[in-house]
N, C-alpha and C positions, 0 to 999 in steps of 0.2 A: 497510770499503773504500768510497771515494767513487765516485760514478757515473763520473766522468772516468777514474779508474784502472781500473774495470771495463771501460769501453769500449776503453781502450788495450790492456789485456791480452788481452781477447777478440778484438779485431781482429787483433792480432799473431798469436795462435794459429790464427785462422781463415785468414789469409793463408798461413801455413806449412802447416797441416794439409790445406787444400783447394786450395792452389795457385791462388788467385784474386787478381786485382788489387785492392789495397786501396781504390782509387777506387770499386769497385762496391759496397762496403760502406757503405751509408748507413742512417740510422735507419728510413726509410720503405720501403726495399727488401725484397723478399720473401726470407726466409731460405733456404728450400728451393730456389727457383729460382736465386738468385744463386750458391749454393754447389753447385748441381746434385747435390743429395743423394739417395742411395738408402738402403735399409734398413741396409746395412753402414756407411755414413757416420754414421748416427745412433749406432751403437755406438762409433765412433771419437770422436764428439763428446762422448758421455757420459763416456768415459774421460778426455778432456782437461778437461772441466768438473770432474770429481771430483778430478783431480790439481792443477788450478789454483785451485780455489775451496773445496775441503774439505767438500763435502757430497754426499750420495748423490742420484742423479737417478732418478726413476721414469719409465718410458716414457709414462705418461698425462700427464706434465707438459708434453709437447710438443703436446698437442692444441690448446691455446690460443695457441701461439706461431706467428705468421705473419710478422711483420717483425723486423728486427734490434732495433728499439726494444722490442718485446715480449720478445725475448730478453735484452736488457740489464736490463730490469725484473725478469724472472724471476730472473736472476743476483743482482741487488741485493737482492731479497726473501729470497733463500736463503743468501746468503753469510754465513759466520760472522764476527762482528765481532771 
């Protein structure tokens, strides 16, 4: 999966799942702040990632993810080809 497709799919499910304006999702924006995430939201996000990208997510994977670009890079690195 190419990065442009990862970004498109990711942004679509984030807008739907977290009910945010797509314009607020930019590569340099803070993921947690923009999505106003709490601990239950992380569970929802894990489920959506696993169903859309086909890999298991470990909670510790999120410790280094700050921006949407970090998140896209994480998805790209772990997505099954």
